[in-house]
Wavefront OBJ file of the C-alpha trace (Angstrom):
o trace
v 130.086 20.766 160.646
v 132.219 22.803 163.083
v 130.892 23.005 166.634
v 130.445 26.779 166.463
v 128.454 26.605 163.246
v 126.366 23.752 164.644
v 125.529 25.710 167.786
v 124.621 28.800 165.729
v 122.360 26.753 163.457
v 120.551 25.122 166.356
v 120.296 28.448 168.159
v 118.644 30.051 165.133
v 116.225 27.139 164.813
v 115.319 27.525 168.480
v 114.732 31.282 168.146
v 112.647 30.783 164.996
v 110.494 28.009 166.453
v 106.778 28.961 166.272
v 106.239 28.050 169.937
v 109.313 29.874 171.208
v 107.457 32.864 172.661
v 104.792 30.860 174.460
v 107.280 28.323 175.793
v 109.668 30.974 177.107
v 106.887 32.936 178.827
v 105.473 29.779 180.428
v 108.913 28.718 181.672
v 109.544 32.211 183.062
v 106.228 32.099 184.935
v 106.848 28.575 186.272
v 110.325 29.480 187.504
v 108.973 32.532 189.343
v 106.176 30.617 191.001
v 108.616 27.909 192.102
v 111.014 30.570 193.408
v 108.294 32.171 195.552
v 107.295 28.746 196.874
v 110.919 28.048 197.881
v 111.690 31.526 199.219
v 109.008 33.490 201.065
v 110.943 36.019 203.179
v 109.456 38.609 205.512
v 109.647 42.230 204.285
v 112.539 44.244 205.734
v 113.936 47.749 205.289
v 112.150 49.668 202.491
v 110.095 46.581 201.664
v 108.640 46.550 205.171
v 107.763 50.249 204.914
v 105.986 49.679 201.589
v 103.956 46.829 203.047
v 102.988 48.728 206.201
v 102.101 51.896 204.300
v 99.942 49.965 201.842
v 98.250 48.046 204.672
v 97.376 51.199 206.606
v 96.265 52.927 203.429
v 93.907 50.078 202.566
v 92.482 49.774 206.096
v 92.233 53.397 207.229
v 92.498 55.408 204.020
v 95.588 57.243 205.336
v 99.016 57.086 203.778
v 101.135 56.903 206.928
v 99.907 55.854 210.335
v 96.157 56.018 211.058
v 96.683 59.360 212.824
v 99.666 60.846 211.001
v 99.895 61.225 207.218
v 103.313 61.068 205.610
v 105.023 61.685 202.286
v 108.431 60.304 203.213
v 108.215 57.337 200.862
v 107.098 57.907 197.252
v 103.549 56.503 197.009
v 103.677 54.709 193.640
v 104.457 51.169 194.748
v 102.468 51.298 198.031
v 99.494 52.520 195.982
v 99.770 49.458 193.732
v 99.774 47.204 196.802
v 96.937 49.185 198.361
v 94.687 48.642 195.338
v 94.873 44.880 195.787
v 94.955 44.921 199.598
v 91.616 46.724 199.499
v 90.145 43.518 198.043
v 92.249 40.744 199.585
v 93.386 42.363 202.795
v 97.053 42.955 203.677
v 98.791 39.720 202.733
v 102.453 39.369 201.819
v 101.681 36.620 199.306
v 99.514 39.081 197.389
v 102.589 41.260 196.982
v 104.511 38.289 195.592
v 101.768 37.678 193.038
v 101.999 41.330 191.988
v 105.774 41.048 191.724
v 105.465 38.022 189.470
v 102.911 39.885 187.334
v 105.232 42.913 187.054
v 108.159 40.687 186.153
v 106.175 38.930 183.428
v 105.022 42.323 182.129
v 108.636 43.513 181.899
v 109.603 40.409 179.923
v 106.815 40.887 177.393
v 107.262 44.649 177.085
v 111.004 44.144 176.694
v 110.305 41.825 173.781
v 107.914 44.325 172.164
v 110.284 47.196 172.850
v 113.221 45.422 171.209
v 111.065 44.470 168.226
v 109.825 48.041 167.746
v 113.171 49.695 168.361
v 115.457 47.476 166.298
v 112.979 45.721 163.933
v 114.925 42.471 164.389
v 112.758 39.492 165.497
v 115.719 37.391 166.621
v 117.141 40.251 168.657
v 113.731 40.660 170.302
v 113.633 36.967 171.154
v 117.126 37.093 172.629
v 115.930 40.043 174.737
v 113.026 37.884 175.886
v 115.447 35.150 176.990
v 117.705 37.589 178.855
v 114.837 39.172 180.763
v 113.100 35.856 181.437
v 116.149 34.227 183.001
v 117.939 37.205 184.540
v 118.890 36.141 188.103
v 117.874 39.470 189.648
v 114.628 39.596 187.662
v 113.836 36.165 189.085
v 114.942 36.697 192.696
v 113.115 40.008 193.067
v 109.841 38.132 192.550
v 109.815 37.285 196.256
v 110.832 40.755 197.477
v 108.335 43.585 197.962
v 110.676 45.995 196.192
v 109.623 48.860 193.941
v 112.198 48.055 191.238
v 109.968 45.711 189.222
v 107.013 48.135 189.184
v 109.279 51.066 188.287
v 110.959 49.140 185.460
v 107.580 48.032 184.127
v 106.438 51.671 183.908
v 109.772 52.661 182.359
v 109.381 50.035 179.625
v 105.716 50.920 179.097
v 106.678 54.542 178.432
v 109.496 53.494 176.105
v 107.178 51.382 173.934
v 105.353 54.552 172.864
v 108.551 55.832 171.241
v 108.000 53.528 168.291
v 105.348 55.997 167.085
v 107.006 59.403 167.611
v 104.678 61.163 165.178
v 101.497 60.298 167.082
v 100.430 62.871 169.632
v 98.388 60.494 171.769
v 101.502 58.351 172.274
v 103.309 61.329 173.803
v 100.413 61.861 176.201
v 100.337 58.150 177.078
v 104.073 58.266 177.710
v 103.509 61.074 180.174
v 100.925 59.007 182.055
v 103.304 56.047 182.372
v 106.252 58.144 183.429
v 104.122 60.184 185.817
v 103.306 56.935 187.607
v 107.012 56.049 187.468
v 107.875 59.414 189.074
v 105.466 58.650 191.920
v 107.447 55.433 192.395
v 110.921 56.945 192.009
v 111.137 60.736 191.491
v 114.140 60.323 189.177
v 111.544 59.666 186.454
v 110.749 63.398 186.476
v 113.806 63.740 184.227
v 112.702 61.121 181.699
v 110.950 63.460 179.198
v 114.115 65.552 178.839
v 116.016 62.479 177.735
v 114.175 62.227 174.439
v 114.386 65.782 173.153
v 117.528 65.083 171.057
v 116.005 61.935 169.594
v 112.673 63.558 168.797
v 114.442 66.396 167.051
v 116.319 63.955 164.824
v 113.143 61.962 164.136
v 111.196 64.989 162.891
v 111.536 65.142 159.108
v 110.995 68.885 159.112
v 113.541 69.287 161.940
v 111.275 71.924 163.397
v 110.958 72.585 167.099
v 107.202 73.077 166.762
v 106.126 69.409 166.639
v 108.767 68.571 169.217
v 107.476 71.156 171.686
v 103.911 69.980 171.143
v 104.774 66.388 171.976
v 106.858 67.505 174.939
v 103.914 69.521 176.230
v 101.563 66.552 175.854
v 103.988 64.298 177.735
v 104.316 66.858 180.527
v 100.530 67.209 180.637
v 100.192 63.463 181.124
v 102.738 63.505 183.927
v 101.021 66.461 185.604
v 97.654 64.708 185.531
v 99.174 61.773 187.428
v 101.374 63.702 189.866
v 99.243 66.768 190.689
v 96.577 64.950 192.776
v 99.317 63.650 195.059
v 100.928 67.092 195.303
v 97.537 68.553 196.246
v 97.088 65.803 198.862
v 100.469 66.735 200.388
v 99.466 70.389 200.533
v 96.179 69.585 202.269
v 97.433 66.959 204.720
v 100.981 68.156 205.422
v 100.365 71.861 205.065
v 103.418 72.259 202.823
v 104.182 72.208 199.109
v 105.717 68.767 198.536
v 105.813 67.595 194.925
v 106.138 63.861 195.640
v 108.127 62.863 198.719
v 110.088 64.289 201.636
v 113.128 62.028 201.459
v 115.069 63.865 198.746
v 117.042 65.986 201.190
v 117.918 62.967 203.338
v 119.100 61.055 200.274
v 121.310 63.961 199.185
v 122.720 64.326 202.696
v 123.508 60.591 202.878
v 125.672 61.048 199.809
v 127.413 64.257 200.853
v 127.992 64.532 204.625
v 131.652 64.348 205.782
v 131.547 60.663 206.793
v 129.687 59.572 203.646
v 131.072 56.505 201.893
v 128.999 56.703 198.714
v 126.509 54.049 199.769
v 123.606 54.028 202.192
v 125.040 54.824 205.619
v 122.540 56.454 207.945
v 121.362 55.872 211.507
v 119.711 57.612 214.440
v 123.012 59.002 215.713
v 123.819 60.656 212.387
v 120.283 62.033 212.164
v 120.692 63.509 215.645
v 124.015 65.072 214.644
v 122.937 66.627 211.366
v 119.186 67.200 211.600
v 118.162 67.452 215.255
v 120.620 69.976 216.614
v 117.820 72.324 217.690
v 115.750 71.815 220.808
v 112.453 70.448 219.465
v 112.179 67.565 216.959
v 111.064 68.695 213.523
v 108.325 67.254 211.318
v 109.321 65.418 208.163
v 108.912 68.440 205.878
v 111.155 70.605 208.040
v 113.660 67.756 208.336
v 113.729 67.434 204.566
v 114.262 71.157 204.091
v 117.055 71.175 206.663
v 118.613 68.115 205.040
v 118.675 69.856 201.636
v 120.266 72.929 203.209
v 122.847 70.933 205.184
v 123.742 68.742 202.201
v 124.250 71.739 199.904
v 126.457 73.379 202.510
v 128.668 70.284 202.665
v 128.841 70.132 198.861
v 129.784 73.816 198.604
v 132.387 73.402 201.337
v 134.094 70.433 199.617
v 132.986 70.231 195.975
v 136.033 68.215 194.939
v 135.430 65.567 197.577
v 131.756 65.334 196.591
v 132.648 64.865 192.920
v 135.138 62.126 193.748
v 132.555 60.531 196.020
v 130.188 60.377 193.040
v 132.423 57.809 191.350
v 132.401 55.741 194.527
v 128.589 55.845 194.401
v 128.753 54.241 190.967
v 131.078 51.589 192.380
v 128.578 50.926 195.194
v 125.828 50.559 192.587
v 127.482 48.718 189.714
v 130.237 46.972 191.660
v 127.882 44.201 192.762
v 126.499 42.047 189.979
v 123.325 41.023 191.768
v 121.512 42.085 194.931
v 118.414 39.866 195.035
v 120.016 36.798 196.699
v 121.595 38.945 199.432
v 118.289 40.694 200.170
v 116.523 37.354 200.424
v 119.165 36.005 202.798
v 118.951 39.135 204.958
v 115.144 38.973 204.950
v 115.179 35.709 206.857
v 116.610 37.704 209.803
v 118.577 34.961 211.455
v 116.208 32.111 210.577
v 118.431 29.267 209.311
v 118.068 28.439 205.641
v 117.870 24.839 204.554
v 120.968 23.461 202.784
v 118.993 23.467 199.527
v 117.951 27.116 199.955
v 121.484 28.143 200.865
v 122.966 26.318 197.870
v 120.349 27.784 195.529
v 121.066 31.347 196.690
v 124.792 30.808 196.247
v 124.210 29.407 192.776
v 121.988 32.357 191.808
v 124.551 34.826 193.103
v 127.363 33.163 191.177
v 125.222 32.893 188.069
v 124.252 36.522 188.497
v 127.913 37.559 188.293
v 128.418 35.656 185.037
v 125.145 36.988 183.593
v 126.020 40.562 184.609
v 129.464 40.409 182.974
v 127.966 38.993 179.775
v 125.390 41.800 179.572
v 128.013 44.501 180.148
v 130.366 42.950 177.579
v 127.646 42.623 174.923
v 126.396 46.145 175.613
v 129.875 47.624 175.110
v 130.471 45.455 172.045
v 127.164 46.351 170.348
v 126.980 50.032 171.259
v 129.193 51.319 168.399
v 127.120 49.312 165.939
v 123.882 50.908 167.181
v 125.320 54.395 167.073
v 127.152 54.179 163.736
v 124.644 52.076 161.807
v 121.241 53.354 162.889
v 118.656 51.908 160.547
v 116.426 54.964 160.365
v 115.833 58.310 162.102
v 113.323 56.534 164.347
v 115.914 53.935 165.354
v 118.443 56.674 166.010
v 115.879 58.288 168.297
v 115.512 55.017 170.198
v 119.271 54.574 170.521
v 119.691 58.105 171.845
v 116.608 57.886 174.065
v 117.610 54.662 175.771
v 121.150 55.910 176.381
v 119.854 59.191 177.779
v 117.570 57.297 180.147
v 120.442 55.193 181.452
v 122.643 58.282 181.719
v 119.940 60.170 183.631
v 119.466 57.381 186.173
v 123.249 57.038 186.525
v 123.535 60.796 187.101
v 120.936 60.557 189.866
v 123.076 57.915 191.565
v 126.149 60.157 191.196
v 124.319 63.033 192.899
v 122.582 61.184 195.748
v 124.004 57.817 196.844
v 124.675 54.400 195.405
v 122.959 51.087 196.038
v 122.985 47.845 193.996
v 119.193 48.025 193.699
v 119.477 51.191 191.619
v 121.169 49.333 188.753
v 118.051 47.200 188.201
v 116.246 49.378 185.584
v 119.551 50.387 183.985
v 120.703 46.801 183.443
v 117.210 45.905 182.209
v 117.535 48.547 179.479
v 121.073 47.401 178.704
v 119.711 43.966 177.827
v 117.946 45.467 174.793
v 121.260 46.772 173.477
v 123.119 43.597 174.460
v 120.677 41.404 172.521
v 120.822 43.409 169.285
v 124.008 43.916 167.371
v 125.869 43.187 164.168
v 125.479 39.412 164.456
v 121.690 39.608 164.782
v 121.425 42.000 161.861
v 123.514 39.798 159.549
v 121.543 36.744 160.643
v 118.282 38.488 159.778
v 119.635 39.442 156.347
v 120.746 35.873 155.653
v 117.314 34.640 156.683
v 115.591 36.986 154.226
v 117.911 35.991 151.384
l 1 2 3 4 5 6 7 8 9 10 11 12 13 14 15 16 17 18 19 20 21 22 23 24 25 26 27 28 29 30 31 32 33 34 35 36 37 38 39 40 41 42 43 44 45 46 47 48 49 50 51 52 53 54 55 56 57 58 59 60 61 62 63 64 65 66 67 68 69 70 71 72 73 74 75 76 77 78 79 80 81 82 83 84 85 86 87 88 89 90 91 92 93 94 95 96 97 98 99 100 101 102 103 104 105 106 107 108 109 110 111 112 113 114 115 116 117 118 119 120 121 122 123 124 125 126 127 128 129 130 131 132 133 134 135 136 137 138 139 140 141 142 143 144 145 146 147 148 149 150 151 152 153 154 155 156 157 158 159 160 161 162 163 164 165 166 167 168 169 170 171 172 173 174 175 176 177 178 179 180 181 182 183 184 185 186 187 188 189 190 191 192 193 194 195 196 197 198 199 200 201 202 203 204 205 206 207 208 209 210 211 212 213 214 215 216 217 218 219 220 221 222 223 224 225 226 227 228 229 230 231 232 233 234 235 236 237 238 239 240 241 242 243 244 245 246 247 248 249 250 251 252 253 254 255 256 257 258 259 260 261 262 263 264 265 266 267 268 269 270 271 272 273 274 275 276 277 278 279 280 281 282 283 284 285 286 287 288 289 290 291 292 293 294 295 296 297 298 299 300 301 302 303 304 305 306 307 308 309 310 311 312 313 314 315 316 317 318 319 320 321 322 323 324 325 326 327 328 329 330 331 332 333 334 335 336 337 338 339 340 341 342 343 344 345 346 347 348 349 350 351 352 353 354 355 356 357 358 359 360 361 362 363 364 365 366 367 368 369 370 371 372 373 374 375 376 377 378 379 380 381 382 383 384 385 386 387 388 389 390 391 392 393 394 395 396 397 398 399 400 401 402 403 404 405 406 407 408 409 410 411 412 413 414 415 416 417 418 419 420 421 422 423 424 425 426 427 428 429 430 431
């Protein structure tokens, strides 16, 4: 038997094994626990802010410092930490346990999502493998980053798309994506992504059912977001939907010295936001940042558009970011030779894994588009692509960072795992 045919046969037997799911999930959990035991870095940058905000929130009931409330960081991920810190106390290891739980949830939801979207068991199991052993999915288990929680909520909302005709699923989707918007406000655009797909999926092709489901999804999002908006009004004295860092993020991606990535410091803040005599509060700073950023964009729209492509390069030009964040989190503390070698290996493996996912995604995309199995599948194809396009557009507008590719690449794995080969294999299995 040729080597290629032998490998395919054994691969199919492995995927079809009755204990495949349990074994893969157990291995994924074991690898994550071992990773956290080997690497237990201190929180830095955004991760440090999340930990401190959650700690203060759990101890004093205030989101900010004990005396000064804030809305600078979106509250979704700190709220998750705060729920557990209220029981265990502020402990970094508790955050790692939550990260492992979120990662395992993404793996399982990714499997269910692939199964419901494509109706191909082998494709779903390949998706399970990709998510379980993704280098970034593994390395982020020891970082208190919001990416895992956000991706979990993204996948949870997507799983409801398998039942587009059920109204309660639309409402449930709104609840999930409302929580995602409190984690990263880009999720406010998620419901718009599925209007084309829903329209195709409706047999009557009437806007009535579509508008009803859209309204239910928006209602679910409003029920999650509105309490936080009311809190901002009461404690900050201003109308702030979610957070006060949107203007800063736009300015970082549009001021004259902008490079497309995160490049901001106290000197730049003094130059662009503190020109007046008295320091401003965070709401006024955010408003001024929006105004200043829009002025720069209007003054040089061509430069800003060209800079948008550089933001994509900053985001997608690095295959993996987890190993670098872990190395930086040790803040000068020497790593052991084993730790250093393991991080290098994960970074190198991450490059290979990343290139494979991109190649399979590009290869399988025409198959998904041209040979949709049903109107429901076509809705899923369009919906997933719209989601990735929406998150990519957000990067183009604001600024780029390798962390922002995390949910996009996670969605790409569903498309990478399902293609013509999997479909033909399923047909051969049935015959």
